[in-house]
C-alpha positions as CSV (number, residue, x, y, z in Angstrom):
1,M,223.6,47.0,180.7
2,A,227.0,45.3,180.9
3,T,230.1,46.0,183.0
4,I,233.5,44.5,182.5
5,Q,236.8,45.1,184.3
6,A,240.0,44.8,182.3
7,T,243.7,45.5,182.2
8,L,245.7,46.9,179.4
9,D,249.5,46.6,179.5
10,R,250.1,50.2,178.5
11,P,250.5,53.5,180.3
12,I,247.3,55.4,180.8
13,A,247.9,57.9,178.0
14,E,248.5,55.1,175.5
15,A,245.5,53.2,176.8
16,R,243.3,56.3,176.3
17,D,244.7,56.9,172.8
18,A,244.1,53.2,171.9
19,V,240.5,53.5,172.9
20,L,240.0,56.7,171.0
21,R,241.7,55.4,167.9
22,T,239.9,52.0,167.9
23,A,236.3,53.0,168.9
24,P,235.4,54.8,165.7
25,E,236.5,51.8,163.7
26,Q,233.8,49.9,165.5
27,G,231.1,52.5,165.0
28,W,231.5,54.4,168.3
29,R,231.5,58.2,168.4
30,F,233.6,59.9,171.1
31,Q,231.6,62.5,173.1
32,P,234.3,65.0,174.4
33,A,231.7,67.3,176.1
34,Q,230.6,64.3,178.3
35,S,234.1,62.9,178.9
36,L,236.9,63.7,181.3
37,E,240.6,62.9,181.0
38,D,240.1,59.5,182.7
39,V,236.5,58.8,181.7
40,L,235.6,58.4,178.0
41,V,232.0,58.5,176.8
42,L,231.3,56.7,173.5
43,T,227.9,56.5,171.7
44,K,226.3,54.8,168.8
45,G,223.2,56.0,167.0
46,V,220.0,54.2,166.1
47,S,220.3,51.4,163.7
48,L,218.2,48.4,162.4
49,V,219.2,46.3,165.5
50,S,219.6,49.0,168.2
51,W,217.9,52.1,169.6
52,G,221.3,53.5,170.3
53,A,224.0,52.7,172.8
54,K,226.4,54.3,175.2
55,M,229.8,53.0,176.5
56,T,231.7,54.6,179.3
57,V,235.4,53.7,179.7
58,Q,237.0,54.6,183.0
59,L,240.8,54.5,183.0
60,R,243.0,54.2,186.1
61,A,246.8,53.8,186.1
62,T,247.8,50.8,188.3
63,A,251.5,50.9,187.4
64,P,253.7,52.9,185.0
65,D,252.9,50.5,182.2
66,S,249.5,49.2,183.3
67,T,246.0,50.6,183.1
68,H,242.8,49.3,184.7
69,L,239.7,49.8,182.6
70,T,236.1,49.6,183.7
71,L,233.8,49.5,180.7
72,I,230.1,50.0,181.1
73,T,227.5,49.8,178.3
74,G,223.8,50.5,178.1
75,E,221.1,50.8,175.4
76,T,219.7,54.2,175.0
77,L,216.0,53.3,174.6
78,S,215.8,49.7,175.7
79,I,215.7,47.9,179.0
80,A,217.7,44.8,177.9
81,D,220.6,44.7,175.5
82,W,220.4,41.0,174.8
83,G,224.1,40.5,175.3
84,R,225.2,43.2,172.8
85,G,226.9,45.3,175.5
86,K,229.3,42.5,176.6
87,N,230.0,41.7,173.0
88,A,230.8,45.3,172.2
89,I,233.1,45.6,175.2
90,R,234.9,42.4,174.3
91,R,235.3,43.5,170.7
92,L,236.9,46.8,171.8
93,L,239.1,45.0,174.3
94,D,240.3,42.5,171.7
95,A,241.1,45.3,169.3
96,I,243.2,47.2,171.9
97,G,244.8,44.2,173.5
98,G,243.1,44.4,176.8
99,H,242.8,41.4,179.2
100,E,239.4,40.9,180.9
101,A,239.7,40.6,184.6
102,T,238.7,37.3,186.2
103,D,237.4,37.0,189.7
């Protein structure tokens, strides 16, 4: 399981659209029945290197042109993800232009 906080310099509606447009290009399937307006659930099926994965993207407007994202991943049938979760989050953030928060 991996959790990363990030900021996207876009209004929340544009941030949501960017995630929904980009995720399928990276193999993620949007799950509308499990999602809310500000919480997006994305899944990947079983493959040669994974037993399936889930990514939850929580969006919160922090200013008119800024959105805070909390991205959480987990493997469906595995205890450890061997770093795949953080890599998947970072690939999505890079594609949408997000900035990972630093503490």
